[in-house]
C-alpha positions as CSV (number, residue, x, y, z in Angstrom):
1,M,-9.2,25.8,42.9
2,E,-7.6,26.7,39.7
3,C,-6.2,24.3,37.0
4,E,-4.2,26.9,35.1
5,A,-1.3,26.4,37.4
6,G,-0.3,23.1,35.7
7,T,-0.9,19.3,36.3
8,V,1.4,19.0,39.4
9,E,-0.2,21.9,41.2
10,C,-3.8,20.7,40.3
11,L,-2.9,17.2,41.6
12,A,-1.4,18.8,44.7
13,G,-4.4,20.8,45.4
14,A,-6.9,18.1,44.4
15,F,-5.3,15.7,46.9
16,S,-4.9,18.1,49.8
17,M,-7.6,17.4,52.4
18,R,-9.0,21.0,52.1
19,H,-10.3,20.1,48.6
20,R,-11.3,16.4,49.1
21,F,-14.6,16.9,47.3
22,F,-13.2,19.5,44.6
23,S,-15.8,20.4,41.9
24,N,-13.9,21.5,39.0
25,P,-14.6,19.1,36.1
26,W,-11.6,20.0,34.1
27,C,-9.5,19.3,37.2
28,C,-11.2,16.0,37.5
29,L,-10.3,15.3,33.9
30,L,-6.7,16.5,34.3
31,L,-6.3,14.2,37.2
32,A,-7.6,11.1,35.6
33,V,-5.8,11.3,32.4
34,G,-2.5,12.6,34.0
35,A,-2.4,10.6,37.1
36,T,-3.6,7.3,35.5
37,A,-0.9,7.5,32.8
38,D,1.7,7.8,35.5
39,V,0.6,4.6,37.4
40,R,3.0,2.2,35.3
41,A,4.5,-0.2,37.7
42,D,2.7,-2.9,40.0
43,T,5.3,-2.5,42.7
44,G,7.9,0.1,43.7
45,V,8.2,3.7,42.4
46,D,9.5,4.7,39.0
47,A,12.9,5.7,38.9
48,A,11.9,9.0,37.4
49,V,10.3,10.1,40.7
50,G,12.9,11.9,42.7
51,G,12.4,14.5,45.4
52,G,10.5,17.7,46.0
53,S,6.8,18.8,45.9
54,A,6.4,17.5,42.4
55,A,7.3,14.0,43.5
56,V,5.1,13.9,46.4
57,A,2.2,15.2,44.4
58,E,2.7,12.5,41.9
59,L,3.0,9.7,44.5
60,L,-0.3,11.1,46.2
61,A,-1.9,10.9,42.7
62,R,-0.8,7.4,42.1
63,A,-2.2,6.3,45.5
64,R,-5.5,7.9,45.1
65,V,-6.0,6.5,41.5
66,E,-5.0,3.1,42.6
67,L,-7.2,3.1,45.6
68,A,-10.0,4.1,43.3
69,R,-9.4,1.1,40.9
70,P,-11.9,-1.8,41.1
71,V,-10.4,-4.7,43.1
72,Q,-9.4,-7.6,40.6
73,P,-11.3,-11.1,41.4
74,S,-8.2,-12.5,43.1
75,A,-7.9,-13.5,46.8
76,N,-4.8,-11.5,47.4
77,S,-5.3,-8.5,45.0
78,G,-6.9,-6.3,47.5
79,V,-4.1,-6.9,50.0
80,E,-1.3,-6.5,47.4
81,R,-2.9,-3.2,46.3
82,L,-2.9,-1.7,49.6
83,E,0.7,-2.8,50.4
84,R,1.8,-1.4,46.9
85,V,0.0,2.0,47.8
86,E,1.6,2.0,51.4
87,G,5.0,1.8,49.8
88,W,4.3,4.7,47.7
89,L,3.1,6.7,50.6
90,R,5.9,5.8,52.9
91,H,8.2,7.1,50.0
92,A,6.2,10.4,50.0
93,V,6.5,10.9,53.7
94,G,10.3,10.2,53.5
95,L,10.5,12.9,50.8
96,A,8.3,15.4,52.8
97,P,8.2,14.5,56.6
98,D,5.9,17.5,57.2
99,H,3.4,16.7,54.5
100,F,-0.1,16.5,56.2
101,A,-2.0,14.9,53.3
102,A,0.6,12.0,52.7
103,H,0.8,11.3,56.4
104,L,-3.0,11.1,56.5
105,L,-3.4,9.1,53.4
106,L,-0.8,6.8,54.7
107,A,-2.8,6.4,57.9
108,E,-6.0,5.7,56.2
109,V,-4.3,2.9,54.1
110,I,-2.9,1.3,57.2
111,L,-6.4,1.3,58.8
112,R,-7.7,-0.4,55.8
113,E,-5.2,-3.0,56.1
114,G,-6.6,-3.8,59.6
115,R,-3.4,-2.9,61.5
116,A,-5.3,-1.0,64.2
117,A,-2.3,-0.1,66.5
118,D,-0.1,1.1,63.6
119,A,-3.0,3.1,62.3
120,I,-3.3,4.9,65.7
121,T,0.3,5.8,65.5
122,A,0.1,7.0,61.9
123,F,-2.9,9.1,62.7
124,E,-1.3,10.8,65.8
125,R,1.6,11.7,63.4
126,A,-0.8,13.1,60.9
127,C,-2.8,14.9,63.5
128,A,0.4,16.6,64.8
129,L,0.7,18.3,61.4
130,A,-3.0,19.2,61.2
131,R,-3.7,23.0,60.8
132,G,-7.2,24.4,60.8
133,P,-10.7,22.4,60.8
134,G,-10.2,21.3,57.2
135,E,-7.4,19.1,58.3
136,V,-8.1,18.6,62.1
137,F,-11.6,17.2,61.4
138,P,-10.5,14.1,58.9
139,C,-7.5,13.4,61.0
140,G,-9.5,13.3,64.3
141,R,-12.3,11.0,62.6
142,G,-9.6,8.7,61.3
143,L,-8.0,8.5,64.7
144,A,-11.3,7.7,66.2
145,A,-11.9,4.9,63.5
146,A,-8.6,3.3,64.4
147,R,-9.3,3.3,68.0
148,A,-12.7,1.8,67.4
149,L,-10.9,-1.0,65.2
150,D,-8.6,-1.5,68.2
151,G,-11.6,-2.1,70.4
152,Q,-11.1,1.2,72.3
153,Y,-14.7,2.2,71.9
154,E,-14.8,4.7,74.8
155,D,-11.8,6.6,73.4
156,A,-13.2,6.6,70.0
157,L,-16.7,8.0,71.2
158,D,-14.8,10.8,73.0
159,E,-13.0,11.6,69.7
160,Y,-16.2,11.5,67.7
161,A,-17.8,13.9,70.3
162,R,-15.0,16.4,69.6
163,Q,-15.6,16.0,65.8
164,L,-19.3,16.7,66.2
165,E,-18.3,20.1,67.7
166,I,-16.2,21.2,64.7
167,G,-17.6,19.1,61.7
168,D,-19.6,20.8,59.0
169,A,-23.1,19.9,58.0
170,Q,-22.0,17.6,55.1
171,I,-19.7,15.5,57.4
172,V,-21.7,15.3,60.8
173,P,-24.1,12.5,59.6
174,D,-21.3,10.1,58.9
175,V,-19.8,10.8,62.3
176,L,-23.2,10.4,64.0
177,V,-23.5,7.0,62.2
178,R,-20.0,5.9,63.3
179,R,-20.8,7.0,66.8
180,A,-24.1,5.0,66.7
181,E,-22.4,1.9,65.8
182,L,-20.2,2.0,68.8
183,L,-22.9,2.8,71.2
184,M,-24.7,-0.2,69.9
185,A,-21.6,-2.3,70.3
186,L,-21.5,-1.2,73.9
187,G,-25.2,-2.2,74.5
188,R,-26.4,1.5,74.7
189,L,-29.2,1.0,72.4
190,V,-31.3,4.1,73.3
191,D,-28.3,6.4,72.6
192,A,-27.5,4.3,69.5
193,E,-30.9,4.7,68.1
194,A,-31.0,8.4,68.9
195,S,-27.8,8.9,67.2
196,F,-29.0,7.0,64.0
197,A,-32.1,9.1,63.9
198,K,-30.0,12.3,64.1
199,A,-27.9,11.2,61.2
200,I,-31.2,10.4,59.1
201,A,-32.7,13.7,60.0
202,R,-29.6,15.6,58.9
203,I,-29.8,14.0,55.5
204,A,-33.5,13.6,54.9
205,G,-34.8,15.3,52.0
206,A,-36.1,14.8,48.5
207,P,-34.0,14.0,46.6
208,V,-31.1,12.9,48.9
209,P,-27.7,14.2,47.8
210,H,-25.8,11.6,45.9
211,D,-22.8,11.8,48.2
212,Q,-24.9,11.2,51.2
213,Q,-27.1,8.2,49.9
214,A,-24.7,5.6,51.3
215,I,-24.5,7.2,54.6
216,L,-28.3,7.4,54.8
217,A,-28.7,3.8,53.9
218,R,-26.2,2.7,56.5
219,A,-27.9,4.9,59.0
220,L,-31.3,3.3,58.3
221,F,-29.9,-0.3,58.4
222,G,-28.2,0.6,61.9
223,Q,-31.4,2.1,63.2
224,A,-33.3,-1.0,62.3
225,V,-30.9,-3.2,63.8
226,S,-30.7,-1.1,67.0
227,L,-34.6,-1.4,67.2
228,D,-34.7,-5.0,66.6
229,R,-32.1,-5.7,69.4
230,A,-34.3,-3.5,71.7
231,G,-37.2,-5.9,70.9
232,R,-39.2,-3.2,69.0
233,D,-39.9,-5.5,66.0
234,G,-42.4,-3.4,64.3
235,E,-40.5,-0.3,64.3
236,A,-37.5,-2.3,63.1
237,R,-39.2,-3.8,60.1
238,R,-40.7,-0.3,59.1
239,I,-37.2,1.3,59.2
240,M,-35.7,-1.8,57.4
241,W,-38.1,-1.3,54.5
242,R,-36.8,2.3,54.0
243,A,-33.1,1.0,54.2
244,I,-34.0,-1.5,51.6
245,A,-35.4,1.1,49.4
246,M,-32.0,2.8,49.5
247,D,-29.9,-0.3,48.9
248,S,-32.2,-2.9,47.3
249,S,-29.4,-5.3,46.5
250,L,-28.0,-5.1,50.1
251,S,-24.7,-4.3,48.6
252,S,-23.6,-2.3,51.6
253,L,-24.2,-5.4,53.7
254,A,-22.1,-7.8,51.6
255,P,-19.3,-9.1,53.9
256,E,-16.9,-9.5,50.9
257,G,-17.6,-6.1,49.7
258,G,-18.2,-2.6,51.5
259,A,-18.5,-4.3,55.0
260,A,-15.1,-6.1,55.2
261,L,-11.7,-5.2,56.4
262,G,-9.8,-3.8,53.6
263,T,-12.4,-1.1,52.8
264,E,-12.9,2.1,54.0
265,R,-15.8,1.6,56.4
266,P,-16.1,-1.9,57.9
267,F,-18.8,-2.6,60.3
268,L,-17.8,-2.9,63.9
269,P,-17.3,-5.2,65.6
270,I,-16.0,-7.1,62.7
271,G,-18.7,-9.7,61.9
272,D,-21.6,-7.6,63.0
273,V,-22.6,-7.1,59.4
274,Y,-24.0,-10.7,59.4
275,Y,-26.6,-9.7,61.8
276,Y,-27.5,-6.7,59.7
277,R,-27.8,-8.9,56.8
278,G,-29.7,-11.5,58.5
279,L,-32.3,-9.0,59.6
280,A,-32.7,-7.3,56.1
281,L,-33.3,-10.8,54.5
282,L,-35.7,-11.7,57.2
283,V,-37.8,-8.6,56.6
284,L,-37.6,-9.4,52.9
285,G,-38.9,-13.0,53.5
286,D,-35.8,-14.7,52.2
287,A,-35.9,-17.1,55.3
288,Q,-33.1,-19.5,54.2
289,A,-30.6,-16.8,53.4
290,A,-31.6,-14.9,56.7
291,L,-31.0,-18.2,58.5
292,D,-27.5,-18.6,57.0
293,A,-26.6,-15.0,57.8
294,F,-27.6,-15.4,61.4
295,K,-25.7,-18.6,61.8
296,Q,-22.6,-16.8,60.4
297,F,-23.1,-14.0,63.1
298,V,-23.2,-16.4,65.8
299,A,-20.0,-18.3,64.5
300,S,-18.2,-15.0,64.1
301,T,-18.3,-14.2,67.9
302,A,-18.9,-10.5,67.0
303,A,-20.8,-8.6,69.5
304,P,-21.3,-11.4,71.9
305,R,-24.1,-9.4,73.9
306,W,-26.2,-9.8,70.9
307,R,-25.8,-13.5,70.4
308,K,-29.0,-14.3,72.3
309,R,-31.0,-12.0,70.1
310,A,-29.6,-13.8,67.0
311,E,-30.3,-17.2,68.5
312,D,-34.0,-16.1,69.0
313,H,-34.2,-15.3,65.3
314,L,-32.6,-18.7,64.5
315,L,-35.2,-20.5,66.6
316,A,-37.9,-18.8,65.0
317,L,-36.6,-19.3,61.5
318,A,-36.1,-23.0,62.0
319,A,-39.6,-23.3,63.5
320,S,-41.0,-21.8,60.4
321,G,-39.2,-24.5,58.3
322,A,-36.7,-22.1,56.8
323,D,-34.1,-24.9,56.7
324,A,-36.4,-27.0,54.6
325,P,-37.7,-24.8,51.8
326,A,-40.4,-26.0,49.7
327,A,-41.3,-25.1,46.1
328,Q,-43.7,-22.1,46.1
329,P,-45.6,-20.4,43.3
330,R,-43.9,-17.3,42.0
331,H,-45.3,-14.0,43.6
332,G,-44.1,-10.5,44.0
333,T,-45.0,-7.6,46.3
334,V,-44.0,-3.8,46.2
335,V,-42.2,-3.7,49.5
336,A,-40.9,-0.2,49.4
337,S,-41.3,3.0,47.3
338,A,-39.4,5.9,47.1
339,T,-40.4,9.1,45.0
340,V,-37.0,10.5,44.3
341,D,-38.3,13.6,42.4
342,A,-41.8,15.1,42.1
343,R,-42.7,18.1,40.1
344,G,-46.1,19.5,40.3
345,P,-48.9,19.8,43.1
346,L,-48.5,16.3,44.5
347,P,-45.8,15.9,47.2
348,A,-43.7,12.9,47.2
349,P,-45.3,11.5,50.5
350,L,-48.7,11.3,48.9
351,I,-47.4,9.4,45.9
352,D,-45.5,6.9,48.2
353,A,-48.8,6.4,50.2
354,A,-50.6,5.4,47.0
355,W,-48.1,2.5,46.6
356,K,-48.6,1.4,50.2
357,S,-52.4,1.1,49.5
358,H,-51.6,-1.1,46.4
359,P,-48.9,-3.5,47.5
360,R,-50.0,-6.2,45.1
361,L,-50.9,-4.1,42.1
362,L,-48.1,-5.7,40.1
363,E,-48.9,-9.3,41.0
364,P,-50.2,-10.3,37.5
365,C,-46.8,-9.0,36.0
366,M,-44.8,-11.7,38.1
367,A,-45.5,-14.5,35.5
368,R,-43.7,-12.3,32.9
369,L,-40.3,-12.2,34.8
370,P,-37.5,-13.9,33.1
371,P,-36.0,-17.1,34.9
372,N,-32.9,-15.2,36.1
373,A,-34.9,-12.4,37.9
374,P,-33.2,-11.6,41.3
375,R,-35.1,-12.0,44.5
376,I,-35.1,-8.3,45.2
377,L,-35.9,-6.2,42.1
378,R,-35.4,-2.5,41.7
379,V,-37.8,-0.9,39.2
380,P,-37.3,2.8,38.3
381,L,-40.5,4.3,36.9
382,L,-41.5,7.6,35.3
383,L,-45.1,8.6,36.1
384,E,-47.3,11.4,35.2
385,I,-50.5,12.0,37.3
386,D,-53.2,14.3,36.2
387,G,-55.3,16.9,38.2
388,K,-57.7,14.1,39.4
389,G,-55.0,12.0,40.8
390,I,-55.1,9.4,38.0
391,S,-52.0,7.9,36.6
392,R,-52.2,8.9,32.9
393,R,-48.5,7.8,31.7
394,A,-46.1,5.3,33.3
395,R,-42.7,4.2,31.7
396,V,-40.4,1.7,33.2
397,Q,-36.7,2.8,32.8
398,L,-34.9,-0.1,31.1
399,G,-31.2,-0.4,30.7
400,E,-28.1,0.4,32.8
401,D,-29.9,2.3,35.5
402,S,-32.1,-0.5,36.5
403,D,-31.8,-4.1,37.6
404,F,-32.8,-5.6,34.3
405,G,-31.8,-5.2,30.6
406,L,-33.4,-4.8,27.3
407,S,-34.3,-8.4,26.2
408,N,-37.8,-9.0,25.1
409,D,-38.6,-11.0,28.4
410,W,-37.8,-7.9,30.4
411,R,-39.8,-5.7,27.8
412,D,-42.8,-7.6,28.5
413,F,-42.6,-7.5,32.3
414,A,-41.9,-3.6,31.8
415,A,-45.1,-3.2,29.6
416,C,-47.2,-5.2,32.0
417,V,-46.2,-2.8,34.9
418,E,-46.8,0.2,32.9
419,R,-50.3,-1.0,32.0
420,R,-51.1,-2.1,35.6
421,V,-49.9,1.3,36.9
422,E,-51.9,3.4,34.4
423,A,-55.0,1.3,35.1
424,G,-54.9,0.9,38.8
425,L,-52.6,3.4,40.8
426,H,-54.6,6.5,41.9
427,T,-53.4,9.1,44.4
428,V,-55.5,11.7,46.3
429,R,-56.8,14.7,44.3
430,P,-54.1,17.3,44.1
431,S,-54.5,20.8,45.3
432,D,-54.8,22.2,41.9
433,M,-55.5,20.8,38.3
434,R,-51.8,20.8,37.1
435,R,-50.1,17.5,36.3
436,T,-47.3,16.1,38.5
437,S,-44.3,14.3,37.0
438,A,-42.5,12.1,39.3
439,R,-39.6,9.5,39.2
440,I,-40.2,6.6,41.5
441,E,-37.9,3.8,42.7
442,L,-39.9,0.6,43.5
443,V,-38.5,-2.3,45.2
444,L,-40.1,-5.7,44.6
445,A,-39.6,-8.9,46.7
446,I,-39.9,-11.8,44.4
447,G,-40.8,-15.2,46.1
448,G,-41.0,-18.8,44.9
449,R,-38.1,-18.8,42.5
450,P,-38.6,-21.8,40.1
């Protein structure tokens, strides 16, 4: 896509569905500066916006920028924003009744508002205007999502099957995950687990592309839940640790965040996210929080076929005394590690294996944690390993890219981690004597918070 054509043309091209993931950084800058400056009113449309393609491009730009803004901490802010954006988009389709991108974005907003029947109608209108796979695919995927939200799971699965026939390699994993979630809702656990596994296999690699990380985490969480519901506890825990390594804060499982209505990808059936969250917290050893999450799942009446399995977890947690927690000494365990980049003769799996054989290597450092340390702590680590498999240099990355800051308390903890890794982490001898440089993400489960 070229930017020399001008602001309006760039906006129009950027927001056509054929260029949804456009890569020209100057266009991104032009879009951010030009479009953001035009978003001036909280409601309605500026009087300066008239008719024609320029007006439609500006309305689409406003809608995209507004949807990308963080939601303000107000009970109705998300609803008000969606209603405002819907008004702009209805004006756009009024100006250009045959404008595919305007119809499609309008349908997506209606879907996020939770109005399943209206969203189905809106997507059907958009699909009637679609030309070519670049438009047919996102339209069909949205229509399937709307039907799924409406409880039409079989029809949604048929649509997803069509999408898998025409989708490109980048989009197919997302469709496989959506399909797997519906299969699990229908009780088809074997098919669901297989679909999650296919999505994971499509994405798996080192490192995982940034735009696929959220999909991979969701697939891993889903596969763990499907295995748990099938009674395959050991396999479920193993996969859940992989999921936690991708999303150590469980942000994708927050009911008020990415898992709720009003967002692009709610978990279906609505309320099923509490089961996901309960299982993740159970694996992490946070019994009280897991108990609360499973109770919310049972109360939500989501996926009634899995109520019995959730009640089994509740009984086990109650028997373990989760509802009467006692003070415990602080401890921490490396529960997951992911080598996201390795340069040298040692491959990433061998570095990960070293951590599995030293799960309590960092135990002496736990006493150095500040009082506000979270239960789940992500530790980014740069590591150099010599030709004998010995860790020669370890550096914890402090600051914005980690779960902790730059205070002296955190510096003491980081220094302890570095010393322990350099003294005690050894891998197998590499294939040659060259050094290996690696970037590692560790996930620590911190217990016994004082």
